[in-house]
Backbone bond lengths (Angstrom), bond angles and torsions (degrees), N, CA, C in turn:
res aa  C-N    CA-C-N  psi(-1)  N-CA   C-N-CA  omega(-1)  CA-C   N-CA-C  phi
1 X - - - 1.409 - - 1.599 110.37 -
2 X 1.281 113.51 128.42 1.521 116.89 177.10 1.405 110.53 -77.14
3 X 1.361 119.01 175.50 1.425 122.31 -177.14 1.499 113.05 -80.80
4 X 1.286 114.88 -5.03 1.518 123.36 175.58 1.508 109.41 -64.87
5 X 1.360 115.73 155.18 1.412 118.13 179.00 1.477 107.49 -105.31
6 X 1.223 119.25 113.26 1.524 125.46 175.92 1.510 107.03 -85.09
7 X 1.320 110.94 122.96 1.591 115.81 177.70 1.505 109.71 -100.17
8 X 1.284 113.08 139.75 1.438 122.85 171.09 1.589 108.00 -113.00
9 X 1.317 111.33 130.73 1.446 118.83 -179.47 1.580 108.54 -91.62
10 X 1.350 116.62 118.04 1.495 118.01 172.45 1.573 108.46 -98.97
11 X 1.287 114.75 93.27 1.471 124.73 -175.14 1.609 106.24 117.94
12 X 1.349 109.54 123.61 1.490 118.11 176.09 1.467 108.89 -94.10
13 X 1.413 113.19 78.83 1.427 124.78 -165.21 1.540 113.26 -101.10
14 X 1.248 115.16 159.62 1.518 121.26 171.52 1.494 112.57 -61.25
15 X 1.311 116.04 -41.65 1.527 115.78 -176.94 1.473 109.09 -68.54
16 X 1.321 117.83 -37.50 1.479 118.92 179.95 1.568 107.52 -65.14
17 X 1.323 120.56 -44.27 1.416 121.57 177.65 1.477 116.78 -60.52
18 X 1.297 114.32 -47.63 1.508 121.37 -175.02 1.531 113.37 -79.58
19 X 1.311 119.78 -31.51 1.403 123.15 -174.06 1.513 119.47 -124.80
20 X 1.325 119.98 -44.70 1.345 123.14 -167.86 1.544 113.15 -80.59
21 X 1.353 117.77 -44.92 1.439 122.90 -179.83 1.577 106.45 -56.15
22 X 1.289 117.13 -53.34 1.517 116.36 177.68 1.507 113.69 -55.91
23 X 1.452 118.30 -37.15 1.405 118.78 -177.39 1.558 110.34 -70.82
24 X 1.377 112.36 -39.24 1.486 109.95 179.38 1.513 113.69 -64.26
25 X 1.380 113.36 -36.36 1.514 118.39 -179.74 1.488 115.85 -76.69
26 X 1.434 115.88 -13.96 1.403 118.78 177.14 1.522 112.90 -75.99
27 X 1.340 114.68 -16.33 1.554 118.22 174.51 1.418 110.97 -81.68
28 X 1.329 114.76 148.42 1.434 122.67 176.25 1.486 115.49 -75.71
29 X 1.427 113.44 -12.36 1.499 113.29 -173.86 1.522 106.85 -121.64
30 X 1.240 125.62 24.25 1.438 121.81 175.35 1.576 112.45 -151.66
31 X 1.366 112.83 161.19 1.495 117.67 175.86 1.587 104.56 -157.43
32 X 1.260 109.28 161.01 1.521 114.59 174.19 1.491 112.99 -89.54
33 X 1.356 113.85 119.51 1.454 116.52 -171.39 1.504 114.55 -107.68
34 X 1.353 116.75 -12.32 1.499 121.13 -176.64 1.422 111.46 -161.23
35 X 1.421 115.05 154.50 1.488 119.88 175.17 1.479 107.28 -133.12
36 X 1.188 122.10 145.39 1.434 128.72 172.83 1.602 112.63 -116.60
37 X 1.290 118.58 125.65 1.459 121.28 170.90 1.525 109.39 -131.55
38 X 1.247 114.64 143.77 1.570 117.74 172.31 1.484 113.58 -65.86
39 X 1.310 117.09 -20.35 1.416 120.65 177.30 1.644 106.80 -101.51
40 X 1.290 116.02 105.72 1.431 116.10 -169.64 1.490 111.88 -61.55
41 X 1.268 118.02 -45.36 1.532 116.73 -179.64 1.456 113.72 -62.63
42 X 1.417 118.46 -32.29 1.566 119.70 177.98 1.445 105.06 -68.77
43 X 1.440 121.81 -39.17 1.358 122.64 -173.16 1.571 110.55 -66.73
44 X 1.349 117.48 -42.29 1.465 121.49 176.27 1.455 109.81 -61.26
45 X 1.350 120.67 -46.19 1.528 120.33 -178.35 1.496 108.14 -65.69
46 X 1.320 120.74 -43.78 1.450 121.36 177.75 1.503 113.93 -58.82
47 X 1.376 119.15 -40.83 1.391 121.33 174.28 1.474 114.10 -60.57
48 X 1.397 117.45 -46.36 1.433 121.07 179.74 1.544 111.92 -60.61
49 X 1.370 110.88 -45.25 1.526 118.59 -178.13 1.557 112.42 -59.36
50 X 1.328 110.62 -35.38 1.605 116.59 -173.84 1.461 111.12 -106.19
51 X 1.352 118.01 7.01 1.487 116.67 173.89 1.494 114.02 66.52
52 X 1.359 114.79 37.31 1.474 121.20 -179.36 1.519 106.82 -100.56
53 X 1.288 120.16 134.80 1.442 121.84 -167.36 1.522 110.23 -73.78
54 X 1.323 120.70 -36.06 1.486 122.65 -173.56 1.429 115.20 -125.51
55 X 1.290 116.10 141.42 1.528 120.53 177.60 1.589 103.78 -127.80
56 X 1.383 106.75 131.54 1.508 113.14 175.82 1.598 111.02 -121.00
57 X 1.314 109.75 154.62 1.486 117.28 -175.74 1.556 113.17 -95.84
58 X 1.254 115.13 -12.14 1.510 121.41 176.23 1.535 113.39 -134.86
59 X 1.351 116.37 157.94 1.420 121.45 175.22 1.529 111.88 -65.23
60 X 1.348 118.15 -40.54 1.430 121.14 -179.27 1.477 111.02 -57.64
61 X 1.406 116.41 -45.45 1.455 119.92 178.06 1.445 112.70 -57.10
62 X 1.304 118.04 -49.86 1.472 120.60 178.27 1.515 114.95 -60.84
63 X 1.290 117.35 -37.69 1.466 121.12 -177.93 1.497 108.49 -77.83
64 X 1.244 124.16 -13.45 1.450 126.65 172.44 1.501 116.70 -81.60
65 X 1.347 113.25 -10.18 1.406 121.29 -177.67 1.553 110.35 -76.79
66 X 1.244 120.96 116.77 1.386 122.86 -179.45 1.440 119.02 -66.56
67 X 1.367 114.81 -19.12 1.564 119.13 179.28 1.495 107.68 -82.35
68 X 1.363 122.38 -12.54 1.468 124.25 174.86 1.478 107.40 -86.30
69 X 1.345 112.48 114.17 1.525 119.29 178.87 1.556 111.12 -104.28
70 X 1.374 116.30 -23.55 1.475 115.82 176.26 1.483 101.49 -143.56
71 X 1.437 115.19 158.83 1.426 124.07 172.16 1.411 111.71 -119.38
72 X 1.358 120.00 149.09 1.443 132.21 170.17 1.530 103.24 -112.40
73 X 1.357 116.71 120.48 1.476 122.41 -177.02 1.482 109.29 -107.40
74 X 1.279 119.39 117.07 1.478 124.64 179.14 1.514 114.02 -131.80
75 X 1.339 113.98 26.42 1.508 118.41 174.10 1.574 109.46 -71.16
76 X 1.378 112.68 178.09 1.433 116.51 173.09 1.535 111.98 -60.94
77 X 1.295 113.65 154.41 1.496 120.21 -168.13 1.457 116.41 -59.62
78 X 1.345 118.45 -29.97 1.526 119.67 -177.97 1.472 111.02 -77.47
79 X 1.345 124.75 -5.51 1.365 128.03 -178.59 1.578 112.35 -97.96
80 X 1.284 117.24 -15.13 1.368 124.12 -172.28 1.551 115.17 -58.91
81 X 1.342 116.05 -42.06 1.404 121.45 -175.15 1.566 113.23 -59.11
82 X 1.327 110.82 -53.10 1.574 113.57 -175.67 1.472 108.45 -68.76
83 X 1.352 120.41 -40.90 1.421 121.72 -179.53 1.508 116.62 -64.52
84 X 1.350 117.50 -35.34 1.485 121.70 175.18 1.546 107.90 -68.55
85 X 1.298 119.98 -46.11 1.383 124.60 -175.01 1.641 109.52 -67.20
86 X 1.269 115.43 -35.78 1.412 118.84 174.24 1.570 112.67 -66.67
87 X 1.308 113.24 -44.25 1.599 117.85 177.92 1.489 108.70 -59.84
88 X 1.327 119.13 -47.75 1.412 118.30 179.69 1.520 111.60 -60.82
89 X 1.302 121.10 -41.96 1.438 119.97 175.06 1.507 115.71 -56.79
90 X 1.341 113.29 -32.89 1.415 121.04 178.79 1.501 112.52 -85.12
91 X 1.294 123.03 6.49 1.464 129.40 -178.24 1.464 119.20 66.53
92 X 1.335 114.23 28.32 1.436 117.93 -177.43 1.600 106.47 -102.13
93 X 1.331 115.30 139.17 1.400 122.48 172.14 1.497 112.37 -65.61
94 X 1.324 123.48 152.52 1.416 121.62 -167.59 1.535 109.57 -136.90
95 X 1.294 114.09 123.71 1.564 123.02 163.32 1.423 107.04 -111.30
96 X 1.302 116.14 118.97 1.488 123.85 -171.52 1.500 109.16 -115.72
97 X 1.338 117.89 140.59 1.421 121.27 172.42 1.491 112.59 -66.85
98 X 1.374 117.64 158.63 1.417 122.20 169.66 1.530 111.06 -83.69
99 X 1.360 119.35 162.03 1.542 121.87 -26.47 1.486 111.33 -58.84
100 X 1.334 118.72 156.06 1.414 119.69 175.09 1.576 116.06 -58.51
101 X 1.259 112.39 -36.37 1.465 119.66 -177.34 1.531 110.03 -163.06
102 X 1.318 118.20 -177.62 1.391 123.92 -177.24 1.496 114.99 -92.63
103 X 1.497 114.49 -10.65 1.481 119.74 178.88 1.456 103.62 -141.65
104 X 1.377 113.72 159.14 1.488 119.83 175.86 1.494 111.44 -68.35
105 X 1.320 117.01 -32.17 1.484 117.78 -178.84 1.520 112.08 -64.61
106 X 1.338 114.08 -40.63 1.435 118.11 179.84 1.602 111.92 -71.06
107 X 1.272 115.48 -34.92 1.513 121.12 176.12 1.543 109.35 -62.46
108 X 1.366 115.05 -48.07 1.405 117.38 177.36 1.485 114.10 -57.51
109 X 1.430 115.34 -46.59 1.342 118.02 177.61 1.576 116.73 -55.88
110 X 1.329 115.61 -33.87 1.422 126.35 -179.14 1.621 105.94 -67.69
111 X 1.353 117.10 -54.98 1.434 121.84 179.93 1.579 112.40 -60.76
112 X 1.320 117.77 -38.32 1.477 121.64 178.72 1.471 110.05 -65.90
113 X 1.369 117.56 -41.40 1.583 123.71 -178.38 1.553 103.37 -58.52
114 X 1.345 117.64 -54.42 1.439 116.80 -178.71 1.484 115.81 -57.29
115 X 1.307 117.72 -39.87 1.398 121.58 -176.88 1.507 108.06 -68.12
116 X 1.373 119.36 -44.29 1.438 123.26 179.51 1.595 111.77 -60.85
117 X 1.306 113.06 -31.45 1.518 119.55 -174.58 1.588 107.15 -86.32
118 X 1.233 119.61 -16.25 1.435 125.48 178.03 1.568 111.19 76.66
119 X 1.426 113.06 28.05 1.468 114.79 176.05 1.473 108.45 -107.32
120 X 1.350 115.12 152.17 1.491 125.22 178.64 1.594 108.01 -69.16
121 X 1.445 114.07 134.87 1.389 118.10 175.51 1.509 108.48 -126.10
122 X 1.312 118.93 134.89 1.494 124.04 174.63 1.492 110.12 -133.85
123 X 1.328 113.66 154.81 1.479 122.46 179.57 1.620 102.12 -108.52
124 X 1.303 116.00 134.15 1.511 119.82 -174.99 1.493 110.21 -80.59
125 X 1.320 124.25 54.16 1.384 126.94 177.18 1.599 104.85 -85.12
126 X 1.341 112.79 92.27 1.341 119.57 -170.94 1.590 119.97 -65.01
127 X 1.413 112.38 -32.38 1.430 117.93 -170.91 1.521 115.70 -65.77
128 X 1.334 118.92 -27.45 1.413 118.91 175.16 1.599 114.01 -69.66
129 X 1.352 114.19 -10.48 1.465 117.28 170.57 1.510 115.99 -83.23
130 X 1.366 117.38 -11.87 1.465 120.36 179.26 1.460 112.37 -65.74
131 X 1.361 119.75 137.59 1.436 122.01 179.60 1.538 109.47 -60.81
132 X 1.345 118.63 -32.09 1.507 118.98 -179.38 1.459 111.14 -64.97
133 X 1.352 122.16 -41.66 1.394 122.16 -179.86 1.585 113.21 -72.93
134 X 1.211 116.16 -32.03 1.447 121.84 177.53 1.626 106.75 -65.32
135 X 1.309 109.72 -40.05 1.550 113.09 179.86 1.522 110.41 -71.73
136 X 1.273 117.76 -38.76 1.571 121.47 172.95 1.573 104.69 -57.34
137 X 1.180 119.85 -50.72 1.546 120.46 -176.57 1.510 109.24 -57.03
138 X 1.362 116.76 -45.38 1.443 122.08 179.75 1.525 111.54 -62.12
139 X 1.329 118.10 -40.98 1.496 120.50 -179.47 1.505 108.95 -65.04
140 X 1.380 114.34 -43.26 1.476 116.42 178.23 1.596 115.36 -63.13
141 X 1.323 113.54 -43.21 1.501 120.60 177.78 1.417 115.34 -64.65
142 X 1.285 115.58 -33.07 1.535 120.87 179.19 1.512 115.20 -89.92
143 X 1.394 109.66 6.79 1.450 120.89 174.16 1.567 114.60 59.96
144 X 1.296 116.61 31.97 1.435 119.81 178.71 1.538 109.93 -66.84
145 X 1.275 122.53 -16.31 1.454 121.70 177.00 1.637 107.65 -119.90
146 X 1.308 112.11 25.60 1.438 115.42 178.38 1.536 109.39 68.13
147 X 1.405 119.02 -143.83 1.391 125.41 174.12 1.554 111.87 -81.43
148 X 1.311 116.86 120.51 1.435 121.65 178.66 1.561 110.10 -66.25
149 X 1.283 120.31 131.94 1.423 124.30 -176.43 1.532 111.03 -125.55
150 X 1.322 119.76 -18.17 1.483 117.46 -175.07 1.600 105.57 -157.44
151 X 1.294 113.43 153.97 1.481 117.32 178.15 1.571 105.25 -152.56
152 X 1.440 113.60 152.58 1.456 121.57 -179.31 1.482 105.56 -134.81
153 X 1.336 115.94 140.23 1.455 124.54 167.96 1.419 114.19 -126.98
154 X 1.285 116.27 128.75 1.470 120.07 177.08 1.535 106.37 -122.23
155 X 1.338 112.28 114.96 1.483 122.13 -168.88 1.563 106.56 -140.80
156 X 1.331 113.88 40.14 1.490 120.94 173.91 1.514 108.75 -93.92
157 X 1.350 116.61 117.67 1.392 121.07 -177.20 1.461 111.39 -134.59
158 X 1.402 121.65 -173.77 1.529 119.28 174.62 1.458 106.26 -108.92
159 X 1.372 115.51 127.25 1.477 120.64 -177.70 1.509 104.36 -79.80
160 X 1.396 120.28 119.36 1.348 124.05 177.79 1.457 116.08 -55.14
161 X 1.323 121.24 145.16 1.444 127.12 -176.69 1.552 113.57 -47.86
162 X 1.279 115.55 -45.23 1.443 120.53 -171.50 1.566 110.97 -75.07
163 X 1.442 117.10 -8.07 1.373 119.63 176.86 1.633 110.78 -106.42
164 X 1.233 114.66 -7.54 1.509 118.59 -175.04 1.535 110.46 -58.19
165 X 1.335 118.05 -75.20 1.381 125.24 177.53 1.434 116.65 28.99
166 X 1.439 115.33 -117.15 1.422 122.79 -176.68 1.578 112.29 -64.67
167 X 1.302 115.52 -30.13 1.483 118.50 179.96 1.507 117.98 -58.60
168 X 1.339 113.71 -19.53 1.473 117.73 -176.55 1.496 113.82 -118.24
169 X 1.426 116.14 -3.88 1.456 113.67 -171.67 1.495 111.67 -143.94
170 X 1.405 121.31 9.32 1.401 122.56 -175.43 1.627 111.49 -133.42
171 X 1.245 115.11 90.09 1.436 116.34 177.93 1.505 116.13 -62.04
172 X 1.309 115.53 -29.39 1.456 120.72 -178.31 1.534 110.67 -69.35
173 X 1.287 116.75 -24.55 1.476 119.75 -179.62 1.568 109.78 -92.21
174 X 1.213 118.69 4.30 1.460 120.26 -178.10 1.507 113.89 82.70
175 X 1.407 118.26 34.38 1.449 118.64 -177.58 1.571 111.36 -76.05
176 X 1.345 112.76 -178.14 1.461 117.36 -179.54 1.499 110.70 102.74
177 X 1.427 114.40 158.35 1.409 117.13 -172.71 1.506 111.49 -73.88
178 X 1.338 119.77 -25.63 1.439 119.74 -173.95 1.474 112.89 -66.93
179 X 1.360 115.79 -47.03 1.523 116.57 175.50 1.454 115.93 -78.36
180 X 1.328 116.06 -7.80 1.505 116.89 176.48 1.442 113.00 -99.25
181 X 1.321 121.47 -38.53 1.470 123.55 -174.39 1.546 109.62 -117.24
182 X 1.352 119.06 -50.96 1.429 116.44 -176.23 1.553 112.96 -55.97
183 X 1.276 121.89 -34.85 1.475 125.38 179.34 1.482 108.41 -59.41
184 X 1.392 116.08 -34.13 1.539 115.28 173.39 1.505 114.87 -68.03
185 X 1.377 113.86 -39.32 1.430 118.79 -179.92 1.568 107.82 -61.15
186 X 1.434 112.52 -43.53 1.486 114.27 -175.95 1.580 105.42 -61.34
187 X 1.334 125.49 -46.82 1.441 120.77 -179.18 1.523 112.80 -60.22
188 X 1.399 113.94 -42.19 1.413 120.18 -176.71 1.555 112.85 -61.13
189 X 1.330 113.15 -46.87 1.504 115.11 176.64 1.542 112.29 -62.29
190 X 1.262 116.25 -47.03 1.539 120.34 177.84 1.504 109.36 -54.26
191 X 1.290 117.71 -40.79 1.439 123.09 -176.98 1.503 113.79 -72.24
192 X 1.354 113.55 -51.22 1.483 120.33 -177.70 1.524 111.21 -68.21
193 X 1.260 123.62 -35.38 1.378 129.34 -174.86 1.538 114.12 -91.58
194 X 1.364 115.08 -18.91 1.475 123.35 -170.88 1.494 108.97 48.66
195 X 1.340 116.40 48.84 1.489 122.55 -176.32 1.549 102.16 -140.15
196 X 1.390 110.94 166.96 1.462 120.23 179.08 1.442 111.93 -124.34
197 X 1.310 115.07 141.16 1.456 121.77 -179.30 1.500 114.46 -72.94
198 X 1.394 117.01 150.59 1.373 117.83 -179.85 1.525 113.16 -122.79
199 X 1.397 116.83 -43.60 1.424 118.94 -178.48 1.515 107.05 -145.79
200 X 1.488 110.64 161.43 1.464 114.47 -176.15 1.487 107.38 -145.79
201 X 1.345 117.55 149.33 1.429 127.56 159.02 1.494 107.27 -124.68
202 X 1.409 113.44 152.78 1.493 118.39 -169.89 1.500 109.99 -163.52
203 X 1.384 113.34 160.93 1.413 124.25 172.43 1.523 110.35 -140.75
204 X 1.267 119.36 132.42 1.477 123.35 178.27 1.637 109.77 -108.82
205 X 1.281 112.74 164.86 1.465 120.48 175.93 1.529 112.84 -146.97
206 X 1.350 113.06 156.63 1.544 117.66 169.90 1.579 101.53 -114.51
207 X 1.339 115.16 105.54 1.423 121.68 -173.97 1.447 110.83 -90.11
208 X 1.298 120.48 -43.19 1.476 121.28 -170.75 1.468 114.60 -156.39
209 X 1.371 116.13 -39.10 1.502 121.23 -165.63 1.601 111.33 -102.23
210 X 1.299 113.79 -48.80 1.415 119.95 -165.73 1.575 112.56 -60.99
211 X 1.288 118.89 147.56 1.459 127.69 179.56 1.449 112.31 -134.61
212 X 1.305 117.86 175.69 1.507 118.98 173.44 1.454 114.02 61.22
213 X 1.292 121.02 26.96 1.460 121.12 -179.75 1.604 115.84 80.50
214 X 1.351 113.63 2.31 1.432 116.11 175.84 1.512 113.97 -82.48
215 X 1.411 116.02 164.14 1.382 119.51 -177.57 1.508 112.52 -107.15
216 X 1.304 118.61 146.03 1.458 121.85 175.67 1.543 110.37 -119.48
217 X 1.365 118.17 14.38 1.439 119.35 172.66 1.515 108.06 -161.09
218 X 1.331 115.25 146.73 1.417 121.55 -178.63 1.504 114.79 -151.98
219 X 1.364 120.76 135.54 1.392 127.18 167.28 1.491 111.10 -118.30
220 X 1.394 117.49 139.05 1.386 119.59 -176.61 1.521 108.25 -147.33
221 X 1.393 114.51 151.22 1.488 120.11 172.79 1.569 102.84 -120.00
222 X 1.328 114.98 134.40 1.447 123.35 -179.08 1.552 110.16 -124.38
223 X 1.316 115.28 138.86 1.376 123.02 174.91 1.557 107.90 -106.11
224 X 1.283 118.21 127.58 1.425 122.37 -176.67 1.586 109.39 -101.79
225 X 1.378 114.94 166.64 1.475 119.12 -174.76 1.580 109.74 -58.50
226 X 1.325 121.01 -28.41 1.462 118.95 -174.72 1.400 110.53 -82.42
227 X 1.421 120.18 -6.31 1.453 126.21 -174.65 1.474 112.77 97.91
228 X 1.285 115.77 -12.60 1.537 116.60 176.17 1.550 109.17 -58.62
229 X 1.405 113.60 147.62 1.433 116.99 171.64 1.510 112.14 -119.55
230 X 1.294 117.89 140.46 1.437 121.57 -172.58 1.544 107.05 -126.33
231 X 1.289 112.83 141.54 1.558 124.22 173.31 1.460 111.83 -107.93
232 X 1.329 117.31 138.78 1.519 118.44 171.98 1.484 107.19 -136.30
233 X 1.400 108.46 154.98 1.440 118.95 174.97 1.550 110.03 -143.04
234 X 1.325 115.04 109.64 1.514 123.38 -179.81 1.395 109.95 -113.67
235 X 1.330 113.41 152.09 1.525 118.79 -179.75 1.487 112.89 -164.69
236 X 1.360 117.23 159.03 1.381 125.53 174.13 1.534 113.94 -101.94
237 X 1.234 116.39 -9.07 1.469 120.29 -164.38 1.510 118.46 -114.95
238 X 1.274 119.79 6.83 1.438 125.44 -175.38 1.502 110.78 -111.76
239 X 1.278 117.58 114.04 1.493 123.11 -177.56 1.492 115.18 -92.42
240 X 1.250 119.34 -9.84 1.503 122.43 -169.31 1.475 112.95 -127.10
241 X 1.290 122.34 2.15 1.461 124.63 -171.62 1.495 114.33 -72.04
242 X 1.376 117.13 -36.91 1.439 119.02 -174.37 1.567 110.35 82.41
243 X 1.321 115.76 158.23 1.516 115.31 178.26 1.424 109.49 -119.60
244 X 1.287 116.13 165.40 1.437 121.16 177.38 1.505 117.21 -179.54
245 X 1.255 117.87 169.91 1.533 121.38 175.64 1.537 107.48 -141.79
246 X 1.235 113.92 145.24 1.478 123.97 -179.17 1.474 107.03 -133.93
247 X 1.403 115.91 141.37 1.449 121.38 168.78 1.532 106.17 -134.90
248 X 1.339 113.12 128.78 1.401 124.10 -169.87 1.607 107.74 -115.73
249 X 1.380 115.57 127.25 1.464 116.47 -176.83 1.578 107.56 -130.59
250 X 1.284 112.94 178.08 1.469 121.88 179.22 1.433 116.38 -62.13
251 X 1.378 119.85 -17.29 1.486 123.59 -177.49 1.505 114.61 -124.12
252 X 1.337 115.34 0.97 1.489 119.99 -176.41 1.444 117.45 169.09
253 X 1.204 120.15 179.17 1.535 126.06 178.46 1.444 111.89 -135.48
254 X 1.367 116.38 145.66 1.451 126.35 173.30 1.542 106.77 -105.94
255 X 1.335 117.62 122.35 1.475 122.49 -179.53 1.520 107.19 -118.39
256 X 1.308 114.77 110.52 1.489 120.01 -176.96 1.550 107.98 -117.51
257 X 1.392 113.35 128.66 1.456 112.99 -179.41 1.535 110.21 -124.11
258 X 1.323 116.68 152.03 1.490 125.21 -176.91 1.594 112.40 57.70
259 X 1.318 114.81 43.28 1.421 120.64 -175.11 1.494 115.14 -112.24
260 X 1.365 117.47 -9.70 1.394 118.49 -179.66 1.539 110.85 -100.82
261 X 1.362 112.57 67.50 1.464 120.23 -169.36 1.527 108.78 -150.61
262 X 1.365 115.92 159.63 1.364 119.73 177.74 1.559 114.31 -73.35
263 X 1.321 111.07 -22.63 1.541 117.79 -175.02 1.501 108.80 -73.40
264 X 1.355 117.09 145.70 1.522 120.73 174.68 1.613 109.23 -76.18
265 X 1.290 115.65 83.05 1.412 118.18 -169.73 1.554 110.03 -151.08
266 X 1.323 117.96 176.68 1.461 122.18 174.19 1.484 113.14 107.50
267 X 1.384 114.19 166.64 1.463 120.37 -172.24 1.521 106.71 -132.09
268 X 1.409 114.95 151.52 1.402 121.81 178.45 1.535 107.12 -128.74
269 X 1.365 116.71 125.36 1.369 126.32 -176.30 1.561 108.28 -119.20
270 X 1.303 112.32 131.46 1.502 119.13 172.70 1.443 113.84 -109.24
271 X 1.347 116.45 125.09 1.439 122.22 -170.11 1.601 104.78 -121.55
272 X 1.342 114.68 118.13 1.494 121.69 178.09 1.557 107.06 -135.88
273 X 1.424 105.56 -175.85 1.457 111.32 -177.32 1.641 107.21 -66.09
274 X 1.295 115.29 -21.15 1.500 117.98 178.49 1.564 112.72 -76.92
275 X 1.310 117.10 -9.83 1.481 122.03 -179.52 1.458 109.43 123.25
276 X 1.451 112.75 -157.86 1.379 122.76 -179.50 1.541 112.61 -106.80
277 X 1.305 118.04 134.41 1.443 127.95 -178.86 1.511 111.56 -124.41
278 X 1.414 118.07 117.66 1.442 114.44 176.73 1.578 104.63 -87.05
279 X 1.316 111.20 128.89 1.507 119.73 -168.66 1.574 102.28 -89.21
280 X 1.338 114.34 130.05 1.415 121.83 175.73 1.514 109.70 -66.27
281 X 1.368 116.18 134.75 1.511 120.06 177.82 1.553 107.94 -135.51
282 X 1.362 115.56 130.94 1.461 121.20 177.19 1.515 105.95 -99.61
283 X 1.341 114.53 99.97 1.512 118.88 -179.22 1.474 113.24 -70.71
284 X 1.274 112.60 146.31 1.502 119.85 169.39 1.517 111.70 -145.56
285 X 1.323 115.76 163.61 1.454 117.48 -179.55 1.493 110.49 -61.58
286 X 1.327 116.37 125.52 1.449 117.56 -177.22 1.476 116.24 -68.40
287 X 1.387 117.66 -35.99 1.459 119.00 178.29 1.558 112.50 -75.03
288 X 1.272 120.25 -33.64 1.457 122.64 175.51 1.563 109.02 -60.73
289 X 1.352 117.24 -43.90 1.462 118.73 173.73 1.553 113.08 -58.72
290 X 1.298 114.64 -49.59 1.468 121.23 177.20 1.561 114.15 -49.24
291 X 1.399 113.17 -48.55 1.465 116.88 -177.53 1.516 109.81 -73.74
292 X 1.372 117.58 -36.37 1.440 115.83 176.03 1.585 114.34 -60.88
293 X 1.314 115.34 -40.67 1.501 116.80 174.48 1.545 114.72 -67.05
294 X 1.282 110.94 -34.08 1.508 114.46 -179.50 1.549 108.44 -72.00
295 X 1.328 119.79 -40.66 1.404 118.82 -178.52 1.556 109.49 -70.04
296 X 1.319 117.49 -29.29 1.451 120.18 178.02 1.545 108.35 -65.76
297 X 1.428 113.40 -42.46 1.477 113.91 -179.59 1.472 112.47 -66.75
298 X 1.348 119.18 -30.79 1.436 120.20 175.32 1.559 110.34 -57.37
299 X 1.278 112.91 -37.37 1.584 119.48 -178.18 1.537 107.96 -84.85
300 X 1.261 120.81 5.64 1.402 122.67 174.04 1.509 116.80 86.69
301 X 1.314 113.79 20.10 1.480 123.89 -177.60 1.640 109.35 -115.88
302 X 1.308 115.19 91.22 1.474 120.07 172.94 1.562 112.09 85.92
303 X 1.248 116.08 -160.44 1.450 120.11 -177.88 1.575 109.40 -131.16
304 X 1.298 119.44 164.29 1.475 121.16 171.40 1.455 110.19 -57.28
305 X 1.338 113.15 160.10 1.538 118.90 -176.94 1.485 106.15 -63.71
306 X 1.346 119.58 -41.69 1.464 124.17 174.54 1.542 107.88 -125.79
307 X 1.284 114.14 117.80 1.481 122.10 -177.41 1.485 112.29 -78.90
308 X 1.247 116.47 173.54 1.469 122.09 170.03 1.546 111.55 -59.93
309 X 1.328 120.64 -39.21 1.374 122.22 176.35 1.531 109.95 -65.09
310 X 1.233 118.36 -35.42 1.477 120.09 179.28 1.523 107.68 -66.46
311 X 1.336 117.12 -36.13 1.557 121.27 174.73 1.466 109.26 -63.41
312 X 1.301 121.71 -39.85 1.453 120.80 179.71 1.473 112.87 -62.70
313 X 1.385 115.58 -49.95 1.480 124.15 -176.81 1.437 110.51 -59.58
314 X 1.295 117.79 -45.40 1.532 122.91 -179.45 1.519 108.89 -64.21
315 X 1.369 116.32 -48.27 1.439 115.79 174.91 1.506 114.95 -55.11
316 X 1.368 115.24 -41.31 1.421 119.26 179.36 1.549 115.59 -55.63
317 X 1.363 114.21 -38.29 1.386 118.62 178.47 1.501 108.76 -72.20
318 X 1.370 122.31 -48.35 1.361 125.48 176.63 1.550 115.22 -50.74
319 X 1.287 113.82 -42.83 1.499 120.34 -179.21 1.557 108.64 -68.17
320 X 1.340 117.48 -35.73 1.407 120.32 -176.63 1.616 108.75 -73.67
321 X 1.408 116.79 -30.52 1.413 118.20 171.86 1.542 107.73 -60.71
322 X 1.318 118.21 -46.34 1.463 122.72 -174.33 1.578 107.34 -64.72
323 X 1.299 118.45 -42.64 1.427 118.97 -174.66 1.534 109.29 -70.62
324 X 1.279 119.29 -38.61 1.516 122.53 179.76 1.516 108.72 -61.01
325 X 1.379 116.26 -45.49 1.514 116.35 175.67 1.539 112.06 -67.42
326 X 1.258 120.76 -32.68 1.425 118.72 179.44 1.542 113.52 -71.25
327 X 1.281 115.47 -38.98 1.499 119.39 -178.46 1.481 118.34 -90.61
328 X 1.349 112.93 -16.63 1.501 116.53 -171.43 1.464 118.89 68.55
329 X 1.424 113.17 19.03 1.478 119.48 -178.42 1.533 109.56 -128.24
330 X 1.286 115.44 159.59 1.469 116.76 167.55 1.497 116.91 -55.42
331 X 1.351 116.34 137.31 1.416 117.83 -177.30 1.578 108.40 -116.63
332 X 1.346 115.27 130.82 1.447 115.42 176.16 1.559 109.84 -83.62
333 X 1.328 113.37 139.12 1.468 120.17 -177.40 1.518 108.78 -81.13
334 X 1.339 118.17 111.14 1.470 126.48 179.86 1.516 107.49 -85.23
335 X 1.350 117.62 128.32 1.433 121.23 -173.11 1.539 116.71 -75.34
336 X 1.367 115.18 -12.37 1.512 115.75 179.34 1.490 111.71 76.93
């Protein structure tokens, strides 16, 4: 085995094709060497289209390949648990899509399995890799707005037709806007604020797309350990709302626009008694940064941008949002 990191894809997914394969290949020390799909013909076609040498029909076959040193898991959410645990048992490093699992117990089992096997585990929460969010975190930590007291996230978008499928009609696969989008807000707020959530109230809706009892819109209010309260609005049905994040403090406000996105874009404005200051941001590809940090962690240098523990904590908040909406009561965020 060379020192290069051979990646195996568990799941012939859209996100892998559009974002992750280019990110793996942008590194000098890694490439995609294999893909697994439960649909053998789809897997072969996907491998051909993306110039991947090997296609497998089962997870076990891919994990038995010695050229696969790390796996990227982007199957539907209910499959993550068993696939991560199997990868850990095979000694493969793991980068898993969010949410890690459908329950905190399963997510904890996954993280513990990787720790016991001595392999690196990361959660693919891409937004914390954005230069905009790293700048927001810096402004908060250097107290440019004094003490943060409130935050707002607007992440209501239109879910493209080719991505709707199980996200709007399959509860067993972990569909719905909360496990698809709110879990990203959870990680982003935790990262930007360097704070942890404690309790939640929320309401969900079915506006146009969701079926089978799933939700396609949610609003929630979250209280953090520091006392800060945050408001979020997520949706699958709004094509013109735009995205953004605001943090308001005792001495100023951070106004970020077009920042809840996969694209390396968006602006950060600092507003204080001195006036408004457009903050310089050096954008970079979010997924390339995530893979770069993961590969470094595999070599013993640092940690993934979002660890398995981050995946657990962000899932905990998302599940609390769902519980609060379901019960109509405040939900305490369990840390897992």
